[in-house]
C-alpha positions in Angstrom: 22.9 -80.3 78.0 22.1 -83.9 78.2 24.7 -86.6 78.1 25.8 -87.4 74.6 25.0 -90.8 73.1 27.5 -93.0 71.2 26.4 -95.8 68.9 27.7 -98.0 66.1 25.9 -96.7 63.0 27.4 -99.2 60.5 30.6 -100.8 59.4 32.9 -99.9 56.5 36.0 -101.7 55.3 36.1 -103.6 58.5 35.8 -100.6 60.8 32.9 -99.5 63.0 31.3 -96.3 61.9 30.3 -94.5 65.1 27.6 -91.9 65.5 27.4 -89.2 68.2 24.1 -87.6 69.3 23.9 -84.4 71.3 20.7 -83.0 72.8 20.2 -79.7 74.7 17.5 -78.9 77.3 15.3 -77.2 74.7 15.0 -80.4 72.8 17.3 -79.6 69.9 19.3 -82.6 68.7 22.4 -83.1 66.6 23.7 -86.4 65.2 27.0 -86.8 63.4 29.1 -89.8 62.3 32.8 -90.6 61.8 32.3 -91.6 58.1 32.9 -88.3 56.1 32.6 -86.3 59.4 28.9 -86.2 58.3 25.9 -84.5 59.8 23.1 -87.1 60.0 20.4 -85.0 61.8 19.7 -81.5 63.0 16.4 -81.8 64.9 14.6 -78.5 65.6 11.1 -77.4 66.8 8.4 -75.9 64.6 5.8 -73.4 65.8 3.7 -76.2 67.3 6.8 -77.3 69.3 7.0 -80.5 67.3 10.6 -81.6 66.6 11.8 -82.8 63.2 15.1 -83.4 61.5 15.7 -80.6 58.9 18.8 -81.9 57.1 18.3 -84.4 54.3 19.7 -87.8 55.0 19.3 -91.5 55.0 18.0 -93.9 57.7 20.9 -96.4 57.3 24.6 -96.2 56.9 24.9 -98.2 53.7 23.1 -95.5 51.8 25.8 -93.0 52.7 28.5 -95.1 50.8 28.7 -93.7 47.3 26.4 -90.9 48.5 26.2 -88.9 45.2 24.5 -85.8 46.7 27.0 -85.9 49.6 24.2 -85.4 52.1 25.6 -83.8 55.3 29.2 -84.6 54.4 32.4 -82.7 55.1 33.9 -81.8 51.7 37.6 -81.2 51.4 40.3 -80.5 51.2 38.9 -78.4 48.4 35.2 -77.9 47.8 33.7 -77.1 44.4 35.3 -77.3 41.0 38.9 -76.7 40.0 39.0 -75.9 36.2 40.6 -78.5 34.0 41.5 -80.5 37.1 44.9 -78.8 37.5 46.5 -75.9 39.2 49.9 -74.3 39.5 51.6 -73.6 42.9 55.1 -72.4 43.4 56.0 -73.0 39.8 54.8 -76.6 39.9 51.7 -78.0 38.1 49.5 -80.4 39.9 47.1 -82.7 38.1 43.9 -83.8 39.9 41.2 -86.4 39.3 38.8 -85.5 36.5 35.3 -86.2 37.7 33.1 -83.4 36.4 33.3 -82.6 32.7 36.9 -81.6 32.3 37.1 -80.5 36.0 37.8 -81.8 39.4 34.8 -81.4 41.7 34.9 -81.7 45.5 38.5 -83.1 45.5 37.5 -86.2 43.6 37.0 -89.8 44.9 39.6 -89.3 47.7 37.8 -86.4 49.3 37.0 -86.3 53.0 33.4 -87.2 52.4 34.3 -90.9 52.0 37.1 -91.0 54.7 36.8 -92.5 58.2 37.7 -89.9 60.8 39.0 -90.6 64.3 37.5 -89.0 67.4 39.9 -86.7 69.1 37.6 -85.3 71.7 34.0 -85.6 72.7 31.9 -83.7 75.3 28.2 -83.4 76.0 28.2 -80.4 73.6 30.6 -81.2 70.8 32.8 -83.7 69.0 36.1 -83.1 67.2 36.9 -85.5 64.4 40.5 -85.9 63.2 42.2 -87.3 60.1 45.6 -87.3 58.5 46.0 -87.1 54.7 49.2 -88.1 53.0 51.1 -85.9 50.5 49.9 -86.5 46.9 46.5 -87.9 47.8 44.1 -86.9 45.0 47.0 -85.1 43.4 47.2 -82.4 46.2 50.5 -81.6 47.8 51.2 -81.8 51.5 50.7 -84.0 54.5 47.6 -82.7 56.1 46.3 -82.8 59.6 42.5 -82.1 59.6 40.1 -81.4 62.5 36.4 -81.1 62.0 34.4 -80.0 65.0 30.6 -80.0 65.5 28.9 -78.3 68.4 25.3 -78.1 69.6 24.9 -75.1 71.8 22.4 -74.5 74.6 20.5 -72.2 72.2 20.3 -74.9 69.6 22.9 -73.5 67.3 24.8 -76.0 65.0 28.4 -74.8 64.8 30.8 -76.3 62.3 34.5 -75.6 62.6 37.6 -76.6 60.6 41.3 -76.5 61.4 43.9 -77.7 58.9 47.7 -77.9 59.0 50.1 -78.8 56.2 53.9 -79.4 55.9 53.9 -78.2 52.2 52.1 -75.3 50.5 48.7 -76.6 49.3 45.1 -75.8 48.6 42.5 -75.9 51.4 38.8 -74.8 51.0 36.5 -77.1 53.0 32.8 -76.9 53.5 29.8 -78.8 54.9 27.3 -80.3 52.4 24.1 -80.5 54.5 20.9 -79.8 52.6 18.3 -78.0 54.5 14.6 -78.7 54.1 12.7 -76.8 56.8 9.5 -78.8 56.5 11.4 -82.0 57.5 9.6 -83.8 54.7 12.2 -84.7 52.1 9.6 -86.0 49.7 8.5 -82.3 49.2 10.4 -79.6 47.3 11.6 -76.5 49.0 9.5 -74.3 46.7 7.9 -72.3 49.5 11.1 -71.6 51.5 12.1 -67.9 51.4 15.9 -67.4 51.0 17.5 -64.1 51.9 21.2 -63.4 51.3 23.5 -60.5 52.4 25.5 -60.6 49.3 27.6 -58.3 47.1 26.7 -60.3 44.0 26.7 -63.7 42.4 29.7 -65.2 40.6 28.1 -66.2 37.3 28.8 -69.8 36.3 29.7 -71.3 32.9 27.8 -74.3 31.6 30.4 -76.6 33.2 29.9 -74.9 36.6 33.1 -73.0 36.8 32.4 -69.5 38.2 33.5 -66.1 37.0 35.9 -64.4 39.3 34.1 -61.1 39.8 30.7 -60.9 41.5 27.8 -59.4 39.6 25.0 -57.6 41.5 22.9 -56.6 38.5 21.0 -59.9 38.0 17.4 -59.4 39.1 17.4 -62.7 41.1 20.4 -61.3 43.1 18.4 -58.2 43.9 15.5 -60.4 44.9 17.7 -62.6 47.1 18.9 -59.5 49.0 15.3 -58.8 49.9 14.2 -62.4 50.3 12.5 -64.4 47.7 10.7 -67.8 47.5 12.6 -70.7 46.0 9.6 -71.3 43.7 10.1 -67.8 42.2 13.9 -68.5 41.8 13.2 -71.8 40.0 10.8 -70.0 37.6 13.2 -67.1 36.9 14.1 -67.0 33.2 17.6 -65.6 33.9 20.1 -67.7 31.9 22.1 -68.3 35.1 19.1 -70.0 36.7 18.0 -71.9 33.7 21.4 -73.3 32.9 21.3 -75.5 36.1 17.5 -75.5 36.8 17.9 -73.6 40.0 20.8 -72.4 42.2 24.3 -73.8 41.9 26.1 -70.5 42.4 28.7 -68.9 44.6 27.7 -65.5 46.2 30.2 -63.0 47.6 29.2 -62.3 51.2 28.8 -58.8 52.6 31.2 -59.1 55.6 29.8 -55.9 57.1 26.7 -57.9 58.0 26.7 -60.3 61.0 24.7 -62.9 59.1 25.3 -64.4 55.7 21.5 -64.8 55.3 18.4 -66.8 56.3 15.9 -69.4 55.1 12.3 -69.3 56.2 9.4 -71.8 55.8 6.0 -70.4 56.7 4.1 -73.6 57.4 6.4 -74.8 60.1 7.6 -71.3 61.1 11.2 -72.5 61.0 13.6 -69.6 60.5 17.3 -70.7 59.8 20.0 -68.1 60.1 23.6 -68.7 59.1 26.8 -66.8 59.7 30.4 -67.6 58.8 34.0 -66.5 58.8 34.2 -67.6 55.1 34.1 -65.1 52.3 31.6 -66.9 50.1 28.4 -68.9 50.1 27.7 -71.6 47.5 24.0 -72.3 47.2 22.9 -75.6 45.6 19.2 -76.4 45.3 19.5 -80.1 44.5 18.8 -79.6 40.8 20.3 -82.9 39.7 18.2 -86.0 40.4 19.8 -89.3 41.0 17.1 -92.0 40.8 19.2 -94.4 42.7 19.0 -92.2 45.8 16.1 -93.5 47.9 14.7 -91.4 50.7 11.9 -92.8 52.9 11.3 -95.6 50.4 11.0 -93.2 47.4 13.4 -91.9 44.8 14.7 -88.4 45.5 12.9 -85.5 43.9 14.3 -82.4 42.4 14.8 -79.4 44.8 14.3 -81.5 48.0 16.8 -79.4 49.9 19.1 -76.4 49.8 22.8 -76.8 50.5 24.3 -73.7 52.1 28.1 -74.2 51.6 30.2 -71.6 53.3 33.7 -71.5 51.8 36.0 -69.5 49.6 35.2 -69.1 45.9 35.4 -72.4 44.0 38.3 -72.3 41.5 39.8 -69.3 43.3 43.3 -70.7 42.6 42.8 -69.5 39.0 42.0 -65.9 40.0 43.2 -62.9 42.0 41.5 -64.6 45.1 44.0 -67.5 45.1 45.3 -66.4 48.5 41.9 -67.4 50.0 42.6 -71.1 49.2 46.4 -71.4 49.5 47.6 -72.7 52.9 51.3 -72.3 53.4 53.5 -74.8 55.2 53.4 -74.3 59.0 50.3 -72.1 58.9 46.9 -73.1 60.2 43.6 -72.8 58.3 40.5 -72.1 60.4 36.9 -71.5 59.5 33.7 -71.5 61.5 30.0 -71.4 60.5 27.0 -71.3 62.7 23.5 -72.4 61.6 20.6 -71.7 64.0 17.0 -72.8 63.4 14.5 -70.9 65.5 10.7 -70.3 65.2 9.0 -67.2 63.9 5.3 -67.2 64.8 4.4 -64.7 62.1 6.9 -63.4 59.5 
């Protein structure tokens, strides 16, 4: 590993926002920052050994403030939607911020994605960000201690790890919100990427995005995903679940008997991204909603310019038999680890 690089990426509310860049001997590079514990770059080789960043992001810090797609951000304490922006825990009802139809999405405006993290430890391979969150923030109970760690391995793996402690029973379900575009050209859609998932089924979503609580393996697009299917074919699928959001915005139950949760492949570059996780669920989001105010490389964002692969527990699990997946009890420690690895396949 080469020596890590530290730089001031911007300033926010009078504080310096610091970026950390890691590079291994193969040429892989990872860049992250303290604002939102955000991934800025994951630079990987193509089949011609040319290196390109494959996570969608901005060139300057200011664009990350009010970052509506949450490019690269850590999302927490609870990722995804919570129905009607409320939940009951230990006989008490907690009211959350309403920011998505009638629901709370990604913990509202006080989520980790807009918080400034401290640096607890940094080495030539990894950095650990730390933040404390006071009881009642965003409507959630408990004083939280949160650690988010990023590691770039000698092989070029990007490892994301979370650790959370609380002094009061609460909800915890974090994820990373990096969007992958294996071409490295964010002005191009991901149509020709092939997505394969080791899944037991999709959790169908309602029009407001709240998922069902039992996975369904009978949809044709789910069967295709198990085999591997181009995103273009997914977008063209007439299944109501695809049409309701113009793509993927769905949780999938992972087959934990499999080592990997799935893969993403792009034939022109030869990049082949695998991902594995300790989490029970994968939320896929194919950048269906276009925000014209988001400017990438001087141009407004286009639809389907990346694929978020959000490893987590089922969104809205608190309103289901899976609630134990998202309840963190006082004195206990939540941990979760996900590893993304972009390699090259000469012919696939």
